[in-house]
C-alpha positions as CSV (number, residue, x, y, z in Angstrom):
1,M,213.4,126.3,122.5
2,S,212.0,129.9,122.4
3,N,213.5,132.6,120.3
4,R,213.6,135.0,123.2
5,A,217.0,136.8,123.3
6,I,219.0,139.3,125.3
7,L,221.6,141.5,123.7
8,L,225.1,141.8,125.1
9,T,226.6,145.3,124.4
10,D,229.6,145.5,126.7
11,G,228.6,149.0,128.0
12,I,228.7,150.6,124.5
13,L,225.0,150.6,123.7
14,S,224.9,154.4,123.1
15,T,227.8,154.4,120.6
16,P,227.9,153.5,116.9
17,N,230.0,150.3,117.7
18,A,226.8,148.7,119.0
19,K,225.1,149.0,115.6
20,T,224.2,145.3,115.7
21,A,222.2,145.9,118.9
22,H,220.7,149.0,117.3
23,G,219.4,147.0,114.3
24,L,218.0,144.3,116.6
25,I,216.3,146.8,118.9
26,R,214.6,148.4,115.8
27,G,213.3,145.0,114.7
28,T,214.1,141.4,114.0
29,D,212.0,138.5,112.7
30,R,214.5,135.8,113.8
31,Y,214.5,136.6,117.6
32,T,212.3,138.3,120.2
33,V,214.5,140.8,121.9
34,V,213.4,141.0,125.5
35,G,216.3,142.8,127.2
36,V,219.7,144.4,126.8
37,I,222.7,144.1,129.1
38,D,224.5,147.5,129.3
39,A,225.6,148.7,132.7
40,P,225.9,152.5,131.8
41,T,222.3,152.8,130.6
42,A,220.7,150.2,132.9
43,G,217.2,151.0,134.1
44,Q,216.3,152.8,130.8
45,D,214.3,151.5,127.8
46,A,216.7,150.4,125.0
47,G,214.6,152.2,122.4
48,V,214.8,155.5,124.3
49,V,218.6,155.1,124.6
50,L,218.8,154.4,120.8
51,D,216.6,157.2,119.4
52,G,214.1,158.4,121.9
53,T,211.4,155.9,121.0
54,A,210.2,153.6,123.8
55,R,210.2,150.0,122.5
56,N,209.5,148.2,125.8
57,I,212.9,146.6,125.8
58,P,214.5,147.1,129.3
59,V,218.2,147.6,129.8
60,F,219.8,145.7,132.7
61,A,223.2,146.0,134.5
62,S,224.0,142.3,134.4
63,V,223.0,139.0,132.8
64,D,221.8,137.7,136.2
65,E,219.6,140.7,136.9
66,A,218.1,140.3,133.4
67,L,217.3,136.6,133.7
68,A,215.9,137.1,137.2
69,Q,213.3,139.5,135.8
70,L,212.7,138.1,132.3
71,G,212.1,134.5,132.9
72,D,212.5,132.2,129.9
73,V,215.4,133.3,127.6
74,S,217.2,131.0,125.1
75,F,219.8,133.2,123.4
76,A,222.3,135.9,124.3
77,I,223.5,137.8,121.2
78,V,226.9,139.4,121.0
79,S,225.6,142.7,119.7
80,V,228.7,144.9,119.0
81,A,230.4,145.4,115.7
82,T,234.0,146.2,116.3
83,S,236.7,147.2,113.8
84,G,238.1,143.9,112.4
85,G,235.4,141.9,114.1
86,V,237.5,141.4,117.2
87,L,235.7,140.2,120.4
88,P,236.3,142.7,123.3
89,P,237.9,140.6,126.1
90,T,235.6,142.4,128.6
91,M,232.6,140.6,127.0
92,L,233.8,137.1,128.0
93,T,232.4,137.5,131.5
94,D,228.9,138.1,130.2
95,I,229.3,135.3,127.6
96,R,230.4,132.8,130.3
97,H,227.6,133.9,132.6
98,S,225.0,133.4,129.9
99,L,226.4,129.9,129.1
100,E,226.3,129.0,132.8
101,R,222.6,129.9,132.8
102,G,222.0,127.5,129.9
103,L,221.7,130.1,127.1
104,S,223.0,129.7,123.6
105,I,225.4,132.4,122.3
106,V,224.9,134.0,118.9
107,N,228.1,135.8,117.8
108,G,228.4,138.0,114.7
109,L,232.1,138.8,115.0
110,H,235.0,137.4,113.0
111,E,236.5,135.9,116.2
112,F,234.7,132.6,116.6
113,L,233.5,131.4,120.0
114,S,233.5,127.8,118.9
115,E,237.3,128.0,118.7
116,K,237.6,128.8,122.4
117,P,238.0,125.5,124.4
118,D,236.7,126.9,127.7
119,L,233.5,128.2,126.1
120,V,233.0,125.0,124.2
121,A,233.3,123.1,127.5
122,L,230.8,125.5,129.2
123,A,228.3,125.1,126.3
124,R,228.6,121.3,126.5
125,Q,228.2,121.3,130.3
126,Y,225.1,123.6,130.4
127,G,223.4,122.5,127.2
128,G,223.8,125.8,125.2
129,Q,225.1,126.2,121.6
130,L,227.8,128.5,120.2
131,I,226.5,130.0,116.9
132,D,229.2,131.8,114.9
133,V,227.2,133.7,112.3
134,R,230.3,134.8,110.3
135,R,231.8,131.4,109.9
136,P,232.7,131.2,106.2
137,K,230.7,128.8,104.0
138,S,232.4,125.7,102.7
139,R,233.7,125.7,99.2
140,Q,230.8,123.4,98.1
141,E,228.2,125.9,99.2
142,L,229.7,128.9,97.4
143,H,228.5,130.2,94.0
144,F,230.6,131.7,91.2
145,W,229.2,134.5,89.0
146,T,227.4,133.2,85.9
147,G,225.6,136.2,84.2
148,E,222.2,135.0,85.3
149,I,221.8,138.4,86.9
150,N,220.9,139.8,83.5
151,Q,217.7,137.8,83.4
152,I,216.2,139.9,86.3
153,T,213.7,142.4,85.0
154,A,212.9,144.1,88.4
155,P,214.9,147.2,89.2
156,I,217.9,146.6,91.6
157,I,218.7,149.4,94.0
158,A,221.8,149.4,96.1
159,V,221.8,151.4,99.4
160,M,225.4,152.6,99.6
161,G,227.2,155.0,101.9
162,T,230.0,157.6,101.8
163,D,231.4,155.8,104.9
164,C,230.9,152.9,107.3
165,A,228.4,152.8,110.1
166,L,225.9,155.3,108.6
167,G,222.7,153.4,108.7
168,K,222.7,151.7,105.3
169,R,220.9,148.5,106.6
170,T,218.4,150.5,108.6
171,T,217.6,152.7,105.5
172,T,217.2,149.6,103.4
173,R,214.8,148.0,105.9
174,L,212.8,151.3,106.1
175,I,212.6,151.5,102.3
176,R,211.4,147.9,102.1
177,E,208.7,148.6,104.7
178,A,207.6,151.9,103.0
179,C,207.2,150.1,99.6
180,G,205.2,147.3,101.3
181,R,202.7,149.9,102.7
182,Q,202.1,151.1,99.1
183,G,201.5,147.6,97.8
184,L,205.0,147.2,96.2
185,N,206.7,143.8,96.8
186,A,210.2,145.0,97.8
187,Q,212.7,142.4,98.9
188,M,216.0,143.1,100.8
189,I,219.3,141.3,100.2
190,Y,221.3,141.3,103.4
191,T,225.1,141.5,103.2
192,G,226.2,141.6,106.8
193,Q,225.7,139.6,110.0
194,T,223.0,141.9,111.4
195,G,220.8,141.4,108.4
196,W,220.9,137.7,109.0
197,L,220.3,138.2,112.8
198,Q,217.2,140.3,111.8
199,G,215.9,137.3,109.9
200,V,216.2,138.6,106.3
201,K,215.8,135.5,104.1
202,Y,218.0,136.3,101.1
203,G,221.7,137.4,101.2
204,F,225.2,136.4,102.3
205,I,227.8,137.8,104.7
206,F,230.0,139.8,102.5
207,D,233.1,140.1,104.6
208,S,233.4,136.4,105.5
209,T,233.0,135.3,101.8
210,L,236.1,134.2,99.9
211,N,236.8,137.1,97.5
212,D,236.5,135.0,94.4
213,F,232.9,134.2,95.3
214,V,231.5,137.5,96.4
215,S,230.1,138.4,93.0
216,G,228.6,134.9,92.6
217,E,227.0,134.9,96.1
218,L,225.5,138.3,95.5
219,E,224.1,137.2,92.1
220,H,222.8,134.0,93.6
221,A,221.0,135.8,96.4
222,L,219.4,138.3,93.9
223,V,218.4,135.7,91.3
224,S,217.0,133.3,94.0
225,C,215.1,136.1,95.7
226,W,213.6,137.4,92.4
227,R,212.6,134.0,91.2
228,E,211.1,132.8,94.5
229,T,209.3,136.0,95.6
230,S,208.5,137.7,92.2
231,A,209.8,140.9,93.7
232,D,208.8,144.2,92.1
233,V,212.1,145.8,93.4
234,L,215.3,144.3,94.9
235,L,217.1,146.3,97.5
236,I,220.8,145.5,98.3
237,E,222.1,146.5,101.7
238,G,225.5,148.1,101.1
239,Q,228.7,147.7,103.1
240,A,231.5,150.2,104.0
241,S,231.9,152.7,101.1
242,L,233.5,152.9,97.6
243,R,236.5,154.8,98.9
244,N,236.9,154.0,102.6
245,P,240.5,152.7,102.6
246,S,239.9,150.2,105.5
247,G,237.6,148.2,103.2
248,P,236.5,149.8,100.0
249,C,233.3,148.1,98.9
250,G,230.4,148.7,96.6
251,S,231.6,148.3,93.0
252,E,230.4,144.6,93.3
253,F,226.9,145.8,93.8
254,L,227.0,148.1,90.8
255,V,228.9,145.7,88.5
256,S,228.2,142.1,89.5
257,G,224.8,142.9,91.1
258,N,223.7,145.1,88.2
259,A,222.3,147.7,90.6
260,R,221.5,150.5,88.2
261,H,220.0,152.7,90.9
262,V,221.5,153.8,94.2
263,V,220.3,155.4,97.4
264,L,223.3,157.1,98.9
265,V,223.6,157.5,102.7
266,H,225.8,160.4,103.9
267,A,226.6,162.1,107.3
268,P,227.0,165.9,106.6
269,T,228.8,166.4,109.9
270,R,231.4,163.7,109.3
271,T,234.7,164.9,107.9
272,F,237.0,161.9,107.9
273,Y,236.5,158.2,107.2
274,D,235.5,156.4,110.4
275,H,236.3,159.7,112.2
276,E,240.0,158.9,111.7
277,E,241.8,162.0,110.3
278,H,244.8,159.9,109.0
279,W,242.4,157.7,107.0
280,G,241.6,160.7,104.8
281,R,238.8,163.1,104.1
282,I,235.4,161.9,102.9
283,P,234.9,163.5,99.4
284,P,231.9,165.7,98.7
285,V,228.6,164.0,97.9
286,E,228.7,165.2,94.3
287,S,232.0,163.5,93.8
288,E,230.5,160.2,95.1
289,I,227.5,160.6,92.8
290,N,229.8,161.2,89.8
291,L,231.9,158.1,90.7
292,I,228.7,156.0,90.9
293,K,227.6,157.5,87.5
294,A,231.0,156.4,86.1
295,Y,230.0,152.8,86.9
296,G,226.8,153.3,84.9
297,S,224.5,153.7,87.8
298,K,222.4,156.6,89.0
299,V,221.8,158.0,92.5
300,I,218.0,158.3,92.9
301,A,218.0,159.7,96.4
302,L,220.3,160.9,99.2
303,A,219.6,159.7,102.8
304,L,221.1,161.7,105.7
305,N,222.6,160.3,108.8
306,T,222.1,163.2,111.2
307,E,224.7,162.3,113.9
308,G,225.8,165.5,115.7
309,C,222.9,167.5,114.2
310,S,220.1,169.3,116.0
311,R,216.6,168.7,114.5
312,E,216.8,172.2,112.9
313,E,220.3,171.5,111.4
314,A,219.0,168.1,110.0
315,F,216.2,169.8,108.1
316,A,218.5,172.6,107.0
317,Y,220.9,170.1,105.5
318,Q,218.0,168.3,103.8
319,K,216.9,171.5,102.2
320,Q,220.5,172.4,101.2
321,Y,221.2,169.0,99.5
322,A,217.8,168.9,97.8
323,T,218.5,172.3,96.2
324,Q,222.0,171.4,95.3
325,L,221.4,167.9,93.9
326,G,217.8,168.0,92.6
327,I,216.9,164.5,94.0
328,P,214.8,163.5,97.0
329,V,216.7,163.9,100.3
330,L,215.5,161.6,103.0
331,L,215.8,161.9,106.8
332,P,215.1,158.2,107.7
333,L,215.0,158.6,111.4
334,E,213.3,162.0,111.6
335,E,210.6,161.5,109.0
336,G,210.9,158.1,107.4
337,V,211.6,157.3,103.8
338,D,208.2,157.5,102.1
339,A,209.4,160.2,99.7
340,I,211.4,157.7,97.7
341,V,208.4,155.4,97.1
342,P,207.0,157.4,94.1
343,V,210.5,157.2,92.5
344,I,210.6,153.4,92.9
345,Q,207.0,153.1,91.6
346,T,208.2,154.9,88.5
347,L,211.1,152.5,88.1
348,T,208.9,149.4,88.5
349,A,206.3,150.9,86.1
350,T,209.1,151.3,83.5
351,T,210.3,147.7,83.9
352,H,206.7,146.4,83.7
353,A,206.2,148.3,80.5
354,H,209.3,146.5,79.0
């Protein structure tokens, strides 16, 4: 079986709800992404649709059209991330088509395909598999928190956000790569389904883990990673935000994961949580930095998600926050994250000195 895959995006490739597709288009070590199914943007390059960078991944109007041109493909990946992990009913057509062509379906949503009898029958008939990435682990596989985390001497940095869908995973990945270019062994801990789909080795899927074991799974991933890779620095991919009411998350990284350093991701143009006015207003960045400080951790850099900004506005916000906060302000998509590497080098030098 090859690892060649197409991405199913249900016509929403150019929206934030296709963030799983966006991550896989930017890079994955688990699959080779050879095409995207997205009728509205068909005929374009998926990378260009995403951020203007050609990545040689064509977008097709249908599964059949893609397979006719791509030849051997083994997987179709459900590449949307919906609120509550619900499968859009409109996607079932593409899923059935893919199964009928002998493909295996990889699904990162909370709604499991392996619980739909008609899909199970199709998979059996045509020889494909239904892979539900978010299926919870059995009780025997789960770890409870032990305190072993305190043996880790490498700095632990959490990449957290002031809201959902801001680019925390992408920022984490970029920081890991930037450290690698400077000879630092940075390792990433994934906490969502896209991180697993991208082939990150250490981590767990936070929102399908029984609450009592979240802290232990996080600790286990960090300790295993540190012991097995001798990492100079550990980067935790954050989830949601400390105060988003639909799923406040992050204190676990600071308390149980002992992340004493934080890179905070923020969208200057976003006013309300998840763009929903009745969910409440996103507090100012300083307020979030102070909240993180109250947990005993320090924000070492701000990364900006520049949705709704022109290039000029992006750089103006960067300058404004740098003056206001006195910490490095990163524009991950516009200019990368290299500016944070010297800060991390200083942190690792301090721990090596101890």
